[in-house]
C-alpha positions in Angstrom: 269.1 102.3 36.5 269.2 99.1 34.6 267.5 98.4 31.2 265.0 96.0 32.8 263.7 98.8 35.1 263.4 101.2 32.1 261.5 98.7 30.0 259.2 97.8 33.0 258.5 101.5 33.7 257.6 102.1 30.0 255.4 98.9 30.1 253.5 100.3 33.1 253.1 103.8 31.6 251.7 102.3 28.4 249.3 100.1 30.4 248.1 103.1 32.5 247.5 105.1 29.3 245.6 102.2 27.7 243.5 100.9 30.6 243.2 104.1 32.6 242.3 106.3 29.7 239.7 103.9 28.4 238.2 103.4 31.8 237.8 107.1 32.4 236.1 107.7 29.1 233.8 104.6 29.6 232.8 105.9 33.0 232.0 109.4 31.6 229.9 107.8 28.9 228.2 105.5 31.4 227.4 108.3 33.8 226.0 110.6 31.0 223.8 107.7 29.8 222.5 107.0 33.3 221.7 110.8 33.7 219.8 110.8 30.3 222.5 113.2 28.9 222.5 112.0 25.3 224.9 114.7 24.1 227.3 113.9 26.9 227.2 110.2 26.1 227.7 110.9 22.4 230.7 113.1 23.1 232.3 110.4 25.3 231.6 107.8 22.6 233.2 110.0 19.9 236.2 110.6 22.1 236.5 106.8 22.6 236.3 106.3 18.9 238.8 109.0 18.1 241.3 107.9 20.7 240.9 104.2 19.8 243.4 104.2 17.0 245.4 107.2 18.2 246.0 106.2 21.8 244.4 103.0 23.0 245.7 100.7 20.2 249.3 102.1 20.2 249.3 102.0 24.1 248.0 98.4 24.2 250.6 97.3 21.5 253.3 99.1 23.5 252.2 97.3 26.6 252.3 94.0 24.9 255.6 94.6 23.1 257.4 95.8 26.2 256.0 92.9 28.2 257.2 90.5 25.6 260.6 92.1 25.7 260.8 91.6 29.5 259.7 88.0 29.1 262.2 87.3 26.3 265.2 88.8 28.0 264.6 88.4 31.7 261.5 86.6 32.9 260.7 83.8 30.4 257.3 82.6 29.2 256.7 79.6 31.4 255.2 81.2 34.5 251.4 81.0 35.1 251.1 84.7 35.6 252.7 85.4 32.2 250.3 83.0 30.5 247.3 84.6 32.3 248.5 88.1 31.3 248.9 87.1 27.6 245.5 85.4 27.6 244.0 88.5 29.1 245.6 90.7 26.5 244.4 88.4 23.7 240.9 88.6 25.2 240.8 92.4 25.3 242.3 92.6 21.8 239.5 90.3 20.5 236.8 92.3 22.3 238.2 95.5 20.7 238.6 94.0 17.3 235.4 92.0 17.1 233.0 94.0 19.2 234.1 97.6 19.9 235.4 98.5 16.5 232.4 97.2 14.4 229.8 98.4 16.8 231.3 101.8 17.0 231.5 102.0 13.2 227.9 100.9 12.9 226.9 103.5 15.5 228.8 106.2 13.6 227.3 105.2 10.3 223.8 105.2 11.8 224.3 108.7 13.2 225.8 110.0 9.9 222.8 108.6 7.9 219.8 109.2 10.2 221.1 111.4 13.1 220.9 110.3 16.7 218.3 107.7 16.8 217.3 105.2 19.6 218.9 102.4 17.5 222.2 104.4 17.3 222.1 105.0 21.1 221.5 101.3 21.6 224.8 100.6 19.8 226.5 102.9 22.2 224.9 101.3 25.2 226.0 97.9 23.9 229.6 99.1 23.8 229.3 100.4 27.4 227.9 97.1 28.6 230.5 94.9 26.9 233.2 97.4 28.2 232.3 96.1 31.7 233.7 92.7 30.7 236.7 94.3 29.0 237.6 96.2 32.1 237.0 93.1 34.3 239.6 91.4 32.2 241.9 94.4 32.6 241.4 94.3 36.3 242.4 90.6 36.3 245.5 91.4 34.2 246.5 94.1 36.7 246.0 91.8 39.6 247.9 89.1 37.8 250.8 91.5 37.1 250.9 92.6 40.8 250.4 89.3 42.6 252.2 87.0 40.0 250.1 84.0 41.1 251.3 80.4 40.9 249.1 77.3 41.0 249.5 77.3 44.8 247.9 80.7 45.1 244.3 79.4 44.9 242.6 82.3 46.8 244.1 84.9 44.3 243.3 82.7 41.3 239.7 82.2 42.6 239.2 85.9 43.0 240.6 86.6 39.6 238.3 83.9 38.2 235.3 85.4 40.0 236.1 88.9 38.5 236.4 87.3 35.1 233.1 85.4 35.6 231.2 88.6 36.7 232.6 90.4 33.7 231.5 87.6 31.4 228.1 87.7 32.9 228.0 91.5 32.3 229.0 90.9 28.7 226.1 88.5 28.0 223.7 90.7 29.9 225.2 93.5 27.9 224.1 92.0 24.6 220.4 92.3 25.6 218.7 95.6 24.7 218.3 98.1 27.5 215.6 100.6 28.0 217.0 104.2 27.9 217.5 106.0 31.2 214.5 108.3 32.0 214.9 111.7 33.4 
């Protein structure tokens, strides 16, 4: 085994922990919310909050650092798929920093002060809706890493742009208040 293969393996493992773990918890919270299971949604949101700094941030940073190491020593930074991957990472980082973290903190503070209120639950639902965009971006990143498109791969780039656009639409739609699920 060569060093590149080891670094690439660790890069993929970190990406799976970051994207897969977050996606699974988001899905659990979404399903609980749709079923009207407030306690289930809150448990999933707590788990997301607790794992954010302990798993998701370190795994995302490991993914980035290992990817940068591969670029620096073996691949370079000039390929379109590298640029798309870095832009995607920057996007998910900004979503986490500017939306998920402050909204989660706001939700936790509301619950600590007033208990579980409709306003606190709305903060959780906002996170879940914006997470649709975040995971659309992650899907684009995964497709980008697998297909490694160039400018001549227009069908792949168009599909990636469509997924990004649908995710962006979900994010703006996700900023509107939502009526809670009824039992």
